[in-house]
Residue, then its C-alpha position, 0 to 999 in steps of 0.5 A: m703521357l706524363p702529367r706535370r708532376a713528373r716533369t723536371v725540365g723545361h719544354v725548350l730544353v727537351l726540344v734542344l735535347c731531341l734535336s741534338s746530333a748523333e755522336d760515335f758510339d764506342w763498340t769496343k768499350n764493354d766494361h762489365g765491371s762489378f756490382y756498383y753500390g750507390t743511390f739514384p738521383t733525388g726525384f728518380s721515379w719508381g713504377a710498375g706497368s700493365s696494359a689494358y688487354q692483358t689485365e682488364g678483362a670485362w671484354d664485352k661489359d659496359g658497352k665495350g666494343l671489339s678489339i683486334w685482340d678480341v677477334f684474334s684470340h677467339k680464333k682457335g690455335k692463335v694463342q697457346h691453349n686457346g687462351t684469351g683476355d676475356a677475363a685476364c686479371e679482372g682488373y676492370y673490377k679491382i681498381k682499389d685492390d690493385v692501387s693498394l698493391m702499388k701503395e704497398l710497393k711504394l710506387t711513385h708511378y704506374r704505367f697502364s694503357i687505354s683500351w680504345p674499344r672501351i671508349l670508342p666501341t664504334a666509329d661514331h659513339i663515345n662510351e661514357k662508362g669506358i671514360q668513367y673507368y679510366d677517370d676513376l683509375i687516374n683519380h684513385l692513383l692521384e689520391n694515393k700520390i701515384t703518378p699515372v703514366v698513360t700509354l695511349y696504345h698498347w696493341d688492342l686497336p678497335q676492330v672497327q678501325f682496323k676494318h676501316g683501315q685507320l691506324f691510331q697507334r702510339l706505343c710503337q714497339p717494332s713487334v707491333a709492326v713485325e708480328g702484327y703485319e709481317t709474321g702474323e703471330h700477333a693481331p691483326g694476324l696479317k702476313l705481308r712479308g717484306t712490306g707489311a711491317y715497313r708500311a705499318a711502321h710508317h703509319i705508326i711514326k706519322a700517327h705519333a707525330k700527329v698526336w704530339h703536335s695535337y697535344d702541343m697545340q691544344w693541351r700542353g698549355k693547360q695540362k703541362g704534360l709530357v708526350g713521348i714514345s715508348l720503343g722496344g730495344d734489345w741490345g746487339e753485341p758484336v761477336d768479335i769486337s775486333n771484327q769490323k763486319d761484326i760491329e757493323a752487323a751489331e749496329r744494323y741490329v740495333q738500328f733495324y730495331l730501336g733506330w727504325f722508330a727513334t731515328p725518324i723522331f729524333h733526326g727526321d728520317y729512317p737510319q741510313v743503313m736501313k735505307d741502304f740495305i732495303g733499297r739495294k735488296s729491293v733493286q736486286q729483287g727487280l722492284g722499281t722502288s724500295r720496300l721501305p717507304t719514304f717520307s716527304p720533306q714536309e713529313k720529315s720536318y713534321i716528325k723531327g723533334t716530336c719527343d718530350f721523353l723517350g720510353i725504353g722497353h728493354y729485356t735482353t741481349r743477343y750476340i750478332t755476326q755478319k750473315n749474307n741472306p738471299s735477295s730473291r723476291g719470295s724470300s724478302s722479309y724484315f729479318t733477311d733484310r738485315d744480313l745478320a745472325e743472332l746468337v746467345d751464350p749458353r751460360w746466360p740464365d734462361p728463366g722461362s721465355e725462349w727469347l729472354y736471357s738475363v744479360p744485364w750489361g747489355f742494358r747499360r750498353l743500350l742506354n749509352f747508345v741512346k745517349s750517343q745517337y740521340g743527344n742524351p734525351m730524357i729517358y723513362v724505362t717503360e718496361n723491364g722484367v723477366s718471366e717464368k714458365m712453371a706448371c705450378t705456383e712459385l712465389c719464391d722467384e729468386w731469379r726475378i730478384h737477381y734479374h731486377k737487381d742486376y738490370i737496375n744496377e746497370m741502369l744506375k751505372a748508365i746514369k753514372d756514365g751521364v745517361n739522362v734516365r729519370g724513371y724505371t718501370a718494372w714489368s709487370l705489376l701482375d701476372k697477366f695474359e701474354w699475347d700468343e703465349g696466353y697464360s703460360e708465362r708469368f712476368g708479374l711481381y704479384y702472382v695471379d691465380f687464374r684458376n680462381k674466378n676472383k683472380p686473387r693476387y699473392p706477393k712474390a719474393s720480388v715484391q719485398f725486394y723491389k720495395r726495399v730498392i724503392s725505399s732506399n732509392g738504390f743499393p746502399n751497401q752490400r750487407e743491406v742488399e743481401n739482407w733484403r734478398r734473404k728476408a724476401i726469400e724467408t717471407c715467400s717461403s711461408s707464403n708458399q706454405l699458406l697458399a699450398a692449402d688454399p687452391l683445393t678449397s678456393h677452386m671447389e666451385m670448378v666441379t666440371e674441370i680437373v683440379v690440379p694443385t697449383v703450388c709446388t710445395l703442395s705437389i711435392l708434399l703429395s708426392a712424398v705421401f704417395l712415396m711413403f705409402l708405396l714404401r710401407r706396402r713394400d715392407 
């Protein structure tokens, strides 16, 4: 939800955009082009993001109840190295510290989510301390002229509501439905193959519409805010743009991903290709009705147009080609329903996460697809970033600088194409708990030392670079942008050396654990000393 200060167009205009008809997208036009130097429109909003379970910690403090992720992560083997969000970044206790980091970055907005178990620990009890925490966070942001962008749901559903079968879900990425209710990789860990994801998504979409209408009727007149939906959307590019089957498969990939949620909200019903493919496969499996639920005429009308802005979370791209999957009942799933295969180019940079390749041009393609399909709605990029997997600390994250530079530039090109993008949110402000990957992946602009009970934050090189992009509202010229990168690397190199001396002293209280140096430079230094010792013995 965006407060009034972030609103730049009238409500009537927003609804007109939301209800506009789709246009054909040109799948054969993929202009990678060179880097574009220029600036963003005046008033463009720059931010960073987080979510409650990933950063807050304090999982059982001040009256907070259990979430589905508290329960899920406490089961052995569900999360890498059995990590949990019990402490995470200790963000619950570091409001002022973290807002100071945002101010240093010159952010104009900060996206965070509400932990509903902190506010509603039981079905009939409101926890005032939970409300006070978010009240303090919002007030501190506003005092520092940072607009709060509030995500009403980011995966940590109260366990008591899950038990009672209630779904109140607002951040609606397909992974919530697929990984939570079909594959079981995420909380609540259900494995309802072929049906679970579709049923969960159906409730999510209806819940979103109810929230939008409730706000529209009761609160919009007083608060003048915006309510939208944030959707994950990777891009699918045809392997062969001259092959119609590949083009159709690529469009299916995007429609089964982004369109699954966006099309009902903008046009009132699921994408036709989803209804056709899932319906046909359901018949072939001997089912009387489609595994994809249907909306009643009243529901279609109620859902259509429930958007003031569209949030896009984008990370990567896949090449897509046609692949026929079997239609037997036992093999049905969201993935086999699509009849496609996903491919990657081995030349694409792969900094850490096995699924996240750096393919900047796919971002521009996705944004233009949204423009063509949904009538050029107001877009806020709510997530975009890259992780790394390292056994030791590396503050000189030059690959993250390249990722953000190139993806932000493709977004700038999309705006030049006429796409209505109003803001960008780097994911994420801090290193944090990464769901089933635990703490093995880091997305943060700021490094968090999870071995230290105080969870100190250290700026990576990407902080300095992103700060310069924000200050300049884009990329003024080649010489200046290259100078930003060089100075950022110089700064982080000295920071790495300072941090190298810190862990052994800051972790001395951890006497029952094996203390492993967490800074690459320190590890290299110790290795060099050991090598010199061996050489001297040999002499």
